[in-house]
C-alpha positions in Angstrom: 17.7 37.4 14.9 15.6 34.5 13.7 12.0 35.0 13.1 9.6 32.2 14.9 5.9 32.2 14.3 3.8 30.0 16.6 6.8 28.2 17.7 8.2 27.5 14.3 10.8 28.9 12.1 9.3 30.9 9.2 10.1 30.1 5.8 12.5 33.0 5.7 14.4 31.7 8.7 14.6 28.2 7.0 15.9 29.9 3.7 18.8 31.4 6.0 19.4 27.9 7.6 19.7 26.5 3.9 21.7 28.8 2.3 24.1 29.0 5.3 24.5 25.3 5.3 25.1 25.1 1.5 27.8 28.1 1.6 29.5 26.0 4.5 29.7 22.8 2.5 30.8 24.4 -0.8 33.4 26.5 1.0 34.8 23.4 2.8 34.6 21.3 -0.3 36.8 23.9 -1.8 39.3 23.8 1.0 40.0 20.0 0.9 39.6 19.4 -2.9 42.8 17.7 -4.2 44.4 18.0 -0.6 42.7 15.3 1.6 40.3 12.6 -0.3 39.0 11.4 3.0 37.7 14.6 3.9 36.6 15.5 0.4 34.4 12.4 0.1 33.0 12.9 3.6 31.9 16.5 2.6 30.8 15.3 -0.7 28.4 13.0 0.8 27.1 15.6 3.3 26.4 17.8 0.7 24.8 15.5 -1.5 22.1 14.4 1.4 21.8 18.0 2.2 20.4 18.6 -1.5 18.5 15.4 -1.2 17.0 16.6 1.9 15.9 19.8 0.5 14.5 18.1 -2.7 17.1 19.4 -5.1 17.7 16.2 -6.6 19.5 16.9 -9.5 22.5 18.8 -7.1 22.3 15.7 -4.9 23.1 13.3 -7.8 25.9 15.6 -9.3 27.7 15.7 -5.7 27.2 12.0 -4.8 28.4 11.0 -8.5 31.7 12.8 -7.5 32.0 10.9 -4.1 31.5 7.6 -6.1 34.4 8.5 -8.2 36.7 9.0 -5.1 35.1 6.0 -3.3 36.2 3.6 -6.0 39.6 5.2 -5.9 40.3 4.8 -2.2 38.5 1.7 -1.5 38.1 2.0 2.3 35.0 -0.4 3.2 33.3 2.4 5.5 33.7 5.0 3.5 32.4 3.3 0.3 29.7 1.7 2.2 28.2 5.2 3.3 28.8 6.5 -0.2 27.0 3.7 -1.7 24.1 4.0 0.7 23.7 7.6 0.0 23.7 6.9 -3.7 20.9 4.4 -3.6 18.9 6.6 -1.5 19.2 9.3 -3.6 18.5 7.4 -6.9 15.3 5.9 -5.3 14.2 9.4 -4.8 14.7 10.1 -8.4 12.9 7.2 -9.3 16.2 5.4 -11.0 15.4 2.0 -9.3 17.9 0.0 -11.4 20.8 2.3 -10.4 19.4 2.3 -6.7 19.3 -1.4 -6.6 23.2 -1.5 -7.9 24.2 0.6 -5.3 22.5 -0.8 -2.4 24.0 -4.1 -3.3 27.5 -2.8 -3.4 26.8 -1.3 -0.1 25.5 -4.6 1.3 28.5 -6.4 0.0 30.9 -3.9 2.0 29.4 -5.0 5.4 28.4 -8.6 4.6 31.2 -9.7 7.4 30.5 -7.2 10.2 29.3 -8.3 13.5 26.4 -5.9 13.8 23.8 -7.2 11.4 21.3 -4.3 11.8 22.6 -2.2 9.2 23.0 -5.3 7.2 19.3 -6.3 7.7 18.1 -2.8 7.3 19.8 -2.6 3.8 18.4 -6.1 2.7 14.7 -4.7 3.5 15.6 -1.5 1.6 17.0 -3.1 -1.6 14.0 -5.9 -1.5 11.5 -2.9 -1.5 13.2 -1.0 -4.2 13.2 -4.4 -6.2 9.4 -4.6 -5.3 8.8 -0.9 -6.8 10.8 -2.2 -9.9 8.3 -5.0 -10.3 10.8 -7.8 -9.8 9.0 -9.6 -7.1 11.1 -12.7 -7.2 14.2 -10.8 -6.4 12.5 -8.8 -4.0 11.4 -12.0 -2.1 15.0 -13.0 -2.3 16.5 -10.1 -0.6 13.8 -10.4 2.4 14.7 -14.1 2.7 18.3 -13.1 3.3 17.2 -10.8 5.7 15.2 -13.3 7.8 18.2 -15.5 7.8 20.2 -12.9 9.4 17.8 -11.7 11.9 18.0 -14.3 14.7 21.6 -12.9 14.9 20.8 -9.5 16.4 21.6 -9.2 20.1 19.2 -6.7 21.0 15.6 -8.2 21.4 13.4 -5.1 20.8 15.5 -4.2 17.6 15.2 -7.8 16.6 11.5 -7.8 16.7 10.9 -4.3 15.4 12.8 -5.4 12.4 11.1 -8.9 12.0 8.1 -7.0 11.6 9.4 -4.9 9.2 10.7 -7.9 7.1 7.6 -9.9 7.6 5.4 -7.1 6.3 7.5 -6.7 3.3 7.5 -10.2 2.4 3.5 -10.3 2.6 3.4 -7.3 0.3 5.8 -9.1 -2.0 4.0 -12.5 -1.9 0.7 -10.9 -2.7 2.1 -9.4 -6.0 3.3 -12.8 -6.6 0.1 -14.6 -6.3 0.8 -16.2 -2.9 -2.2 -14.7 -0.9 -1.9 -17.8 1.7 1.7 -16.9 2.7 1.0 -13.0 2.6 -1.9 -13.4 5.1 0.2 -15.9 7.2 3.0 -13.2 7.5 0.5 -10.5 8.3 -0.9 -12.6 11.1 2.6 -13.6 12.4 3.2 -9.8 12.5 0.0 -9.1 14.3 0.7 -11.6 16.9 4.3 -10.1 17.5 3.0 -6.8 17.8 0.2 -7.5 20.1 2.6 -9.2 22.4 5.2 -6.5 22.6 2.6 -3.8 22.6 1.2 -5.0 25.8 2.2 -1.7 27.6 1.2 0.4 24.6 4.4 1.7 23.1 3.4 4.3 20.7 5.1 2.8 17.8 3.3 -0.5 18.0 0.0 1.1 18.4 0.5 2.7 14.9 2.0 -0.5 13.4 -0.9 -2.4 14.9 -3.4 -0.2 13.4 -1.8 -0.5 10.0 -1.4 -4.6 10.2 -5.2 -4.7 11.1 -6.0 -2.5 8.3 -3.9 -4.4 5.8 -5.4 -7.9 6.9 -9.0 -6.4 6.6 -8.3 -5.5 3.2 -6.6 -8.6 2.0 -9.4 -11.0 3.6 -12.1 -8.7 1.6 -10.2 -8.7 -1.6 -8.5 -12.0 -1.9 -10.6 -14.2 0.4 -14.2 -12.6 0.1 -14.2 -13.0 3.9 -16.4 -10.0 4.8 -16.6 -11.3 8.6 -13.0 -11.4 9.1 -12.4 -7.8 7.4 -15.0 -6.4 9.3 -13.4 -7.8 12.5 -10.0 -6.2 11.5 -11.5 -2.8 10.5 -12.9 -2.2 14.1 -9.4 -3.3 15.4 -7.7 -1.0 13.3 -10.1 1.8 14.4 -9.7 1.2 18.0 -5.8 1.9 17.4 -6.2 4.9 15.5 -5.7 8.6 16.7 -6.8 12.0 15.2 -3.4 12.8 13.8 -3.1 9.6 11.9 -1.6 10.2 8.4 -3.9 10.3 5.5 -2.7 7.3 3.8 -3.6 5.0 6.7 -6.7 6.8 7.3 -7.9 6.5 3.5 -7.2 2.6 3.6 -9.8 2.4 6.3 -12.2 4.4 4.7 -11.8 2.4 1.5 -12.1 -0.7 3.2 -15.1 0.5 5.3 -16.9 1.9 2.2 -16.3 -1.2 0.4 -17.8 -3.5 3.3 -20.7 -1.1 3.5 -21.5 -1.8 -0.3 -21.2 -5.4 0.5 -23.6 -5.4 3.3 -26.2 -2.6 2.2 -25.2 -1.3 -1.3 -24.1 1.9 0.1 -20.8 3.4 0.9 -19.5 4.3 -2.8 -19.9 8.1 -2.4 -17.1 7.7 0.5 -15.0 5.5 -1.9 -15.0 7.8 -4.7 -14.1 10.8 -2.5 -11.3 8.9 -0.7 -9.8 7.6 -4.1 -10.0 11.6 -5.4 -7.9 12.6 -2.1 -5.1 9.8 -2.7 -4.7 10.8 -6.3 -4.8 14.7 -5.3 -2.3 14.4 -2.2 -0.3 11.1 -3.3 1.0 12.4 -6.8 4.6 11.6 -6.0 4.3 8.6 -3.6 4.5 5.3 -5.5 3.0 3.5 -2.4 -0.2 5.3 -2.9 -0.3 4.6 -6.3 0.0 0.9 -5.7 -2.7 1.2 -3.1 -5.0 3.2 -5.9 -4.3 0.3 -8.4 -5.2 -2.5 -6.1 -8.7 -0.5 -4.9 -9.7 0.5 -8.5 -9.0 -3.0 -9.9 -11.2 -4.4 -7.2 -13.9 -2.0 -7.6 -13.9 -2.6 -11.4 -14.0 -6.4 -10.6 -17.1 -6.1 -8.0 -19.0 -3.3 -10.0 -17.9 -3.7 -13.7 -16.8 -0.3 -13.9 -14.5 0.3 -16.9 -13.8 4.0 -15.9 -12.1 2.9 -12.7 -9.9 0.3 -14.5 -9.2 3.1 -17.2 -7.7 5.2 -14.1 -5.8 2.3 -12.7 -4.1 1.7 -16.3 -3.2 5.2 -16.6 -1.5 5.4 -12.9 0.4 2.2 -14.1 1.6 4.0 -17.1 2.7 7.1 -15.7 4.4 5.7 -12.9 5.8 2.6 -14.5 3.9 0.1 -12.5 2.5 -1.9 -15.3 3.8 -5.3 -13.7 2.0 -4.5 -10.6 -1.2 -3.8 -12.3 -0.9 -7.0 -14.2 0.0 -9.2 -10.9 -3.0 -7.5 -9.2 -5.6 -7.8 -12.0 -4.6 -11.7 -12.2 -4.7 -12.1 -8.7 -8.3 -10.3 -8.3 -10.2 -11.0 -11.8 -8.6 -14.8 -12.4 -8.2 -15.8 -8.6 -4.5 -16.6 -9.5 -3.0 -18.5 -6.7 0.5 -20.1 -6.2 2.6 -21.3 -3.5 5.7 -19.1 -3.8 7.1 -19.0 -0.3 7.3 -21.8 2.0 6.8 -20.5 5.5 8.1 -24.0 6.9 11.5 -23.3 5.9 11.7 -20.4 8.6 12.1 -20.3 12.2 9.0 -18.1 12.6 8.0 -20.0 16.1 11.2 -18.6 17.4 10.0 -15.0 16.8 6.4 -15.7 18.7 8.2 -17.3 21.4 10.7 -14.1 21.9 7.7 -11.9 21.6 6.1 -13.7 24.3 9.0 -13.7 26.5 9.3 -9.7 25.7 5.7 -9.5 26.8 6.4 -11.2 30.2 9.4 -9.1 31.1 7.3 -6.1 30.1 4.5 -7.2 32.6 7.0 -8.0 35.3 8.5 -4.6 35.0 5.2 -3.2 35.0 4.6 -5.0 38.4 7.7 -3.8 39.9 7.0 -0.2 38.8 3.5 -0.2 40.4 4.9 -2.0 43.6 7.5 1.1 43.9 4.7 3.5 43.4 2.4 1.9 46.1 5.1 1.7 48.7 5.6 5.4 48.3 2.1 6.3 48.8 1.0 4.2 51.9 -2.9 5.0 51.8 -3.2 4.1 48.2 -1.4 0.6 49.0 -3.6 0.0 51.8 -6.7 0.7 49.7 -5.3 -1.8 47.0 -4.8 -4.4 49.6 -8.2 -4.1 51.0 -9.8 -4.5 47.7 -7.8 -7.6 47.1 -9.0 -9.1 50.5 -12.5 -8.1 49.8 -12.3 -9.9 46.3 -11.0 -13.1 47.7 -13.9 -13.1 50.3 -16.2 -12.5 47.5 -14.9 -15.5 45.5 -15.1 -17.8 48.3 -18.8 -17.2 49.0 
């Protein structure tokens, strides 16, 4: 009998599930080993991903490496693809970005010619982000360019727009570290416009994404443009789309931006800044994205307050997490005002994505109107009151 506490499985129950899954995988593997290579590689993939999900990475690597040997032997594209993809994911978690990039490239080569481009685009985005984490910003941007060139081939409009926003956000982040602040802000503004259109009926995902893009725009307008008005405008919008269950990283970025704006306006707010930095250091110990956020804010803090202790923290983070290229790029961009034109936005059909999002907004509006009319017809009294209200408004307008 499994034990539930407050509607959740207890840790003891979770252990039973985990050990049960492990025993099942290993027994199945023993039965097919040397008998059926397709079954063997499928189980090796499953058990390696199982170990990855329960954070036993060394064992995950052990089994995915066995799967890779068989994948190279049988050379069946679908099987090879899933194995290389899993290997890439596992090696990213391990922090071996060179190997992860290699396996993602191999996985991409397996599906370059398939009709369904969604998986292809997702992998290009993943590969680009891994290259960004490596500090190879130019290769990262090239992967995202490949993703853009394939986005227009997607048949599903919702998926196309969702994936385009992810791609544009990735480009914005990479461009910033290359020193192309204009392109970075342009891409974020583009994401904002698309999200505002497709969020017209308040889809939950877009609400969270809007909060993120508003926050990031506020940060970049403050740090790289010194535009306090724009930064404050976007911070207010970000807070409008914030809920009480917001992830600590998103919340922390808002607090850091707010405290810096308060400092610029009133020379207050640094206590909040310092406490938020401490929280990120404490909670984000194994999260590279958090370390990059810390580096950016600490370098900017040192720039405006000439506080060498903050710069030293940033340097220690860069050394510990192999982010020295990220640190040098940010320092150059903030302290030297380094600017280049790395990404030519005129080469890509961005108006296509804007128009598509506007069309999507119109369809959502029409659908909503139909749903409202169906509801009103089911409720005659409400329908009558609405009609009376419309008539009354018309009469007022004619006066």
